[in-house]
C-alpha positions as CSV (number, residue, x, y, z in Angstrom):
1,X,2.0,16.8,44.4
2,X,1.0,20.1,42.8
3,X,4.1,21.9,41.5
4,X,5.1,24.8,43.7
5,X,3.1,23.7,46.7
6,X,4.9,22.3,49.8
7,X,3.5,19.5,51.9
8,X,4.2,18.1,55.3
9,X,2.8,14.6,55.8
10,X,2.7,12.3,58.8
11,X,2.5,8.5,58.3
12,X,0.4,6.9,60.9
13,X,1.2,3.2,60.8
14,X,-0.8,0.4,62.3
15,X,1.5,-1.7,64.7
16,X,-1.3,-3.7,66.3
17,X,-1.2,-7.5,66.7
18,X,-3.1,-7.9,63.4
19,X,0.1,-6.8,61.6
20,X,1.6,-10.3,62.1
21,X,-0.8,-11.8,59.5
22,X,0.8,-13.1,56.3
23,X,-2.0,-12.4,53.9
24,X,0.1,-9.6,52.4
25,X,3.7,-10.7,51.6
26,X,5.8,-11.0,53.6
27,X,3.5,-9.8,56.4
28,X,1.0,-7.0,56.9
29,X,3.6,-5.0,58.7
30,X,6.3,-5.7,56.1
31,X,4.0,-4.7,53.3
32,X,3.1,-1.5,55.2
33,X,6.8,-0.6,55.7
34,X,7.4,-1.0,52.0
35,X,4.5,1.2,51.2
36,X,5.7,3.9,53.7
37,X,9.1,3.8,51.9
38,X,7.5,4.2,48.5
39,X,5.2,7.1,49.6
40,X,8.2,8.9,51.2
41,X,10.2,8.7,48.0
42,X,7.2,9.9,45.9
43,X,6.5,12.9,48.2
44,X,10.0,14.1,48.6
45,X,10.8,13.7,44.9
46,X,7.8,15.7,44.0
47,X,9.1,18.8,45.8
48,X,12.4,19.2,47.7
49,X,10.6,21.2,50.4
50,X,8.3,18.3,51.2
51,X,8.8,16.6,54.6
52,X,7.4,13.4,56.0
53,X,7.1,12.2,59.6
54,X,6.2,8.8,61.2
55,X,4.2,7.7,64.2
56,X,2.4,4.6,65.5
57,X,-1.2,4.0,66.5
58,X,-1.0,1.0,68.7
59,X,1.0,0.1,71.9
60,X,0.4,1.8,75.2
61,X,-0.4,5.0,73.3
62,X,0.2,6.6,69.9
63,X,3.8,7.7,69.6
64,X,5.7,10.0,67.3
65,X,8.7,8.1,66.0
66,X,10.1,10.7,63.5
67,X,9.2,14.3,63.2
68,X,8.8,15.6,59.6
69,X,12.1,15.1,57.8
70,X,13.6,14.6,54.3
71,X,16.0,11.9,55.6
72,X,14.9,8.4,54.5
73,X,17.3,6.9,57.0
74,X,15.4,8.3,59.9
75,X,12.1,6.8,58.5
76,X,13.7,3.4,58.0
77,X,15.2,3.5,61.5
78,X,11.8,4.3,63.0
79,X,10.1,1.4,61.1
80,X,12.8,-1.0,62.3
81,X,12.4,0.0,65.9
82,X,8.6,-0.3,65.9
83,X,7.1,-2.9,68.2
84,X,3.9,-4.8,67.4
85,X,1.5,-4.9,70.3
86,X,-2.1,-4.2,71.4
87,X,-4.7,-2.5,69.3
88,X,-4.8,0.6,67.2
89,X,-6.4,3.8,68.5
90,X,-7.2,5.8,65.4
91,X,-9.0,8.8,67.2
92,X,-6.1,9.5,69.6
93,X,-3.5,9.0,66.8
94,X,-5.3,11.6,64.6
95,X,-5.3,14.2,67.3
96,X,-1.6,13.6,68.1
97,X,-0.8,13.8,64.3
98,X,-2.7,17.1,64.1
99,X,-0.5,18.6,67.0
100,X,2.7,17.4,65.2
101,X,1.5,19.2,62.0
102,X,0.5,22.3,63.9
103,X,4.1,22.8,65.2
104,X,5.7,22.3,61.8
105,X,8.6,24.7,61.0
106,X,7.4,25.9,57.6
107,X,3.9,27.3,58.0
108,X,3.5,27.5,54.2
109,X,3.5,23.7,53.9
110,X,0.2,22.0,53.3
111,X,-0.8,19.5,56.0
112,X,-1.6,15.9,55.2
113,X,-2.0,12.8,57.3
114,X,-1.7,9.3,55.7
115,X,-3.3,6.6,57.8
116,X,-2.7,2.9,57.4
117,X,-5.5,0.8,58.9
118,X,-4.9,-3.0,58.9
119,X,-7.0,-4.1,61.9
120,X,-10.6,-3.8,63.1
121,X,-11.3,-0.4,64.6
122,X,-11.9,-0.2,68.4
123,X,-15.5,-0.1,69.6
124,X,-15.1,3.3,71.1
125,X,-14.2,4.8,67.7
126,X,-17.8,5.4,66.9
127,X,-19.0,7.1,63.7
128,X,-20.2,10.3,65.5
129,X,-16.9,10.9,67.2
130,X,-14.9,10.3,64.0
131,X,-17.1,12.7,62.0
132,X,-16.6,15.4,64.7
133,X,-12.9,14.9,64.5
134,X,-13.0,15.0,60.7
135,X,-14.7,18.4,60.7
136,X,-12.1,19.7,63.2
137,X,-9.3,18.6,60.9
138,X,-11.1,20.1,57.9
139,X,-11.4,23.4,59.7
140,X,-7.6,23.4,60.3
141,X,-6.9,22.6,56.6
142,X,-5.6,19.1,57.3
143,X,-6.1,16.6,54.5
144,X,-6.4,12.9,55.4
145,X,-5.7,9.8,53.2
146,X,-6.7,6.4,54.6
147,X,-5.3,3.1,53.3
148,X,-7.5,0.2,54.5
149,X,-6.1,-3.3,53.9
150,X,-6.5,-6.8,55.4
151,X,-10.0,-6.3,56.9
152,X,-12.3,-6.5,53.8
153,X,-14.8,-8.6,55.6
154,X,-15.3,-6.1,58.5
155,X,-18.2,-3.9,57.3
156,X,-17.8,-1.6,60.3
157,X,-14.4,-0.5,59.2
158,X,-15.6,0.5,55.7
159,X,-18.6,2.5,57.0
160,X,-16.6,4.3,59.7
161,X,-13.7,5.2,57.4
162,X,-16.0,6.4,54.6
163,X,-17.9,8.6,56.9
164,X,-14.7,10.1,58.2
165,X,-13.3,10.8,54.7
166,X,-16.6,12.4,53.7
167,X,-16.4,14.7,56.8
168,X,-12.8,15.8,56.2
169,X,-13.2,16.2,52.5
170,X,-12.4,19.6,51.1
171,X,-12.1,19.9,47.3
172,X,-11.3,16.3,46.8
173,X,-8.1,16.6,48.9
174,X,-8.8,13.4,50.9
175,X,-9.1,9.8,49.8
176,X,-10.1,6.4,51.0
177,X,-8.3,3.5,49.3
178,X,-9.3,-0.1,50.2
179,X,-6.7,-2.7,49.0
180,X,-7.9,-6.3,49.0
181,X,-5.7,-9.3,49.3
182,X,-4.3,-10.6,46.0
183,X,-1.3,-11.1,43.9
184,X,-0.3,-7.4,43.9
185,X,1.8,-5.7,46.5
186,X,0.4,-3.1,48.8
187,X,2.8,-0.5,47.5
188,X,1.9,-1.1,43.9
189,X,-1.8,-0.6,44.7
190,X,-1.0,2.7,46.4
191,X,1.2,3.9,43.5
192,X,-1.8,3.6,41.2
193,X,-4.3,5.2,43.6
194,X,-5.5,8.8,43.9
195,X,-3.3,9.2,47.0
196,X,-0.2,9.6,44.8
197,X,-1.7,10.4,41.4
198,X,-4.8,12.5,42.1
199,X,-3.1,15.7,43.0
200,X,-0.8,15.6,40.0
201,X,-3.7,15.5,37.6
202,X,-2.9,11.9,36.6
203,X,-5.8,9.4,36.6
204,X,-5.7,7.0,39.5
205,X,-6.2,3.3,39.2
206,X,-8.8,3.3,42.0
207,X,-11.9,5.5,42.4
208,X,-12.3,5.0,46.1
209,X,-11.6,1.4,46.3
210,X,-8.6,-0.4,45.0
211,X,-9.0,-3.2,42.5
212,X,-5.4,-4.4,42.7
213,X,-3.3,-1.8,41.0
214,X,0.2,-2.4,39.7
215,X,3.1,-0.7,38.0
216,X,1.2,-1.0,34.7
217,X,-0.2,2.4,35.4
218,X,3.2,3.9,34.6
219,X,4.9,4.2,31.3
220,X,7.2,1.2,30.7
221,X,6.0,-0.2,34.0
222,X,8.5,1.9,36.0
223,X,7.6,4.6,38.5
224,X,9.6,7.7,37.6
225,X,9.7,8.8,41.2
226,X,11.4,5.6,42.3
227,X,13.9,5.3,39.5
228,X,13.9,8.5,37.4
229,X,17.2,7.6,35.5
230,X,15.8,4.3,34.3
231,X,12.5,5.9,33.3
232,X,14.3,8.6,31.3
233,X,16.6,6.0,29.6
234,X,13.6,3.9,28.6
235,X,11.8,6.9,27.3
236,X,14.8,8.1,25.2
237,X,15.3,4.6,23.8
238,X,11.6,4.5,22.8
239,X,11.8,7.9,21.1
240,X,15.0,6.9,19.2
241,X,13.4,3.7,18.0
242,X,10.2,5.5,16.8
243,X,12.3,8.1,14.9
244,X,14.3,5.3,13.2
245,X,11.2,3.5,12.2
246,X,9.6,6.6,10.9
247,X,12.7,7.5,8.9
248,X,12.7,4.0,7.3
249,X,9.0,4.0,6.5
250,X,9.2,7.5,4.9
251,X,12.4,6.8,2.9
252,X,11.4,3.5,1.3
253,X,8.3,4.8,-0.5
254,X,10.1,7.9,-1.6
255,X,12.9,6.0,-3.2
256,X,10.5,3.7,-5.0
257,X,8.4,6.6,-6.2
258,X,11.5,8.4,-7.5
259,X,12.7,5.4,-9.4
260,X,9.3,4.7,-11.0
261,X,8.8,8.4,-11.9
262,X,12.3,8.5,-13.5
263,X,11.6,5.4,-15.7
264,X,8.1,6.6,-16.6
265,X,9.4,10.0,-17.7
266,X,11.8,8.6,-20.4
267,X,10.0,7.7,-23.7
268,X,10.4,4.2,-24.9
269,X,11.4,5.3,-28.4
270,X,14.0,7.8,-27.2
271,X,17.5,7.3,-28.5
272,X,20.4,6.4,-26.3
273,X,21.6,10.0,-25.9
274,X,18.1,11.4,-25.4
275,X,17.4,8.8,-22.7
276,X,20.6,9.5,-20.9
277,X,19.8,13.3,-21.0
278,X,16.4,12.7,-19.6
279,X,17.8,10.6,-16.8
280,X,20.3,13.4,-16.0
281,X,17.4,15.9,-15.7
282,X,15.4,13.6,-13.4
283,X,18.2,12.7,-11.1
284,X,19.6,16.1,-10.2
285,X,18.8,15.6,-6.4
286,X,20.8,12.4,-6.1
287,X,24.5,13.1,-6.7
288,X,25.5,9.4,-7.3
289,X,22.7,8.9,-9.7
290,X,23.6,12.1,-11.5
291,X,27.1,11.0,-11.9
292,X,26.0,7.7,-13.3
293,X,23.6,9.4,-15.7
294,X,26.3,11.7,-16.9
295,X,28.7,8.8,-17.6
296,X,25.9,7.1,-19.5
297,X,25.4,10.3,-21.6
298,X,29.1,10.6,-22.4
299,X,29.3,6.9,-23.4
300,X,26.2,7.2,-25.7
301,X,27.5,10.4,-27.3
302,X,30.9,8.8,-28.0
303,X,29.3,5.8,-29.5
304,X,27.1,8.0,-31.8
305,X,30.1,10.0,-32.9
306,X,32.2,6.9,-33.8
307,X,29.3,5.5,-35.8
308,X,28.9,8.6,-37.9
309,X,32.7,8.6,-38.6
310,X,32.4,5.1,-39.8
311,X,29.5,5.7,-42.1
312,X,31.5,8.5,-44.0
313,X,34.3,6.8,-46.1
314,X,36.4,9.5,-47.6
315,X,39.0,8.7,-50.3
316,X,42.6,9.8,-50.0
317,X,42.3,12.5,-52.7
318,X,38.6,12.8,-53.0
319,X,36.6,15.9,-52.0
320,X,33.1,16.0,-50.6
321,X,30.6,18.6,-51.8
322,X,27.5,19.9,-49.9
323,X,25.4,17.0,-51.0
324,X,28.0,14.4,-49.9
325,X,28.7,13.2,-53.6
326,X,32.1,12.6,-55.1
327,X,33.6,15.3,-57.4
328,X,34.1,15.0,-61.2
329,X,37.7,14.1,-60.9
330,X,36.9,10.9,-59.2
331,X,35.2,8.0,-61.1
332,X,33.4,4.9,-60.0
333,X,34.6,1.4,-61.1
334,X,31.8,1.0,-63.6
335,X,32.5,4.3,-65.3
336,X,36.2,3.4,-65.5
337,X,35.5,0.1,-67.2
338,X,33.1,1.7,-69.6
339,X,35.7,4.4,-70.5
340,X,38.3,1.7,-71.0
341,X,36.1,-0.2,-73.4
342,X,35.2,2.9,-75.3
343,X,38.9,3.8,-75.6
344,X,39.8,0.3,-76.9
345,X,36.9,0.4,-79.5
346,X,38.1,3.9,-80.7
347,X,41.6,2.6,-81.1
348,X,40.4,-0.4,-83.2
349,X,38.3,1.9,-85.5
350,X,41.3,4.2,-85.9
351,X,43.5,1.2,-86.8
352,X,41.0,0.0,-89.4
353,X,40.8,3.5,-90.9
354,X,44.6,3.6,-91.1
355,X,44.7,0.2,-92.8
356,X,42.1,1.2,-95.4
357,X,44.0,4.3,-96.2
358,X,47.2,2.3,-96.7
359,X,45.5,-0.3,-99.0
360,X,44.0,2.4,-101.1
């Protein structure tokens, strides 16, 4: 439904003898009842002011079972009490439905009739009479959606219904959906049709004929109008998973790039202290890496200091000048030996001189 617009819709169900056929599970009437329930939920959830009524087309005469309401219980009770009999009279049923819409309480509501046709149309429902009725409905601003099912081989049905929809059409507000027999449920085909999707701007699964729609037309395969909480939970779960995957994909290349850039920025011939300092500068953004780099810097600095202390061996009483050489007061081993030899030689010479003086 278009947001802000109210709608009053009347479901005209087919309760003729043809509804006993089992080509649509469980039967045509059962599939039709399920579709009515789905459409009611979709219409009332689209706008709280929307109301939906229910009436039959067959039996002695068309009969209004439920006036427009928002109570699903009344609709289900009306479906349960419906009797299958005779043939459907579409022309009379349309006129009765128009009168029910004319006497609606809220005149601001848009008028719409949804017709289920699951049996051959009566011979008196000629094309000329239907087109005349369609123009009358169009003049009174009544939109009509027709759901044709179970009578694919009846060419007269297709021609009459298409001519009627073309006559009542006003700004693409009326639709004809033909649902063939198959594996899909009748309600699934209607959910993916323009009857429920066209006015909301969403693409319908059927142009004018159904090709067997399903819940695949909805995100996650769940109709939000039938189970909004489940649809919201699935959507939130998908968004969280996408965010998690995006975070992982963006963080992995960034971490690899940071590590490679850090290693590339440190020269190969840099000393231990210089390498640690470069690592500290390149890892400022990461607190843990920064702490590790600082610890490495401290350890390298300590090792360098201890090495320098070991290289400089100072004597107990020796002094070190600016050039790092020993002072004059300290001799090397070779100099001491040479001095001792020189002193011993001098003593021998002195002793010889003393002996010569004594002998002379």
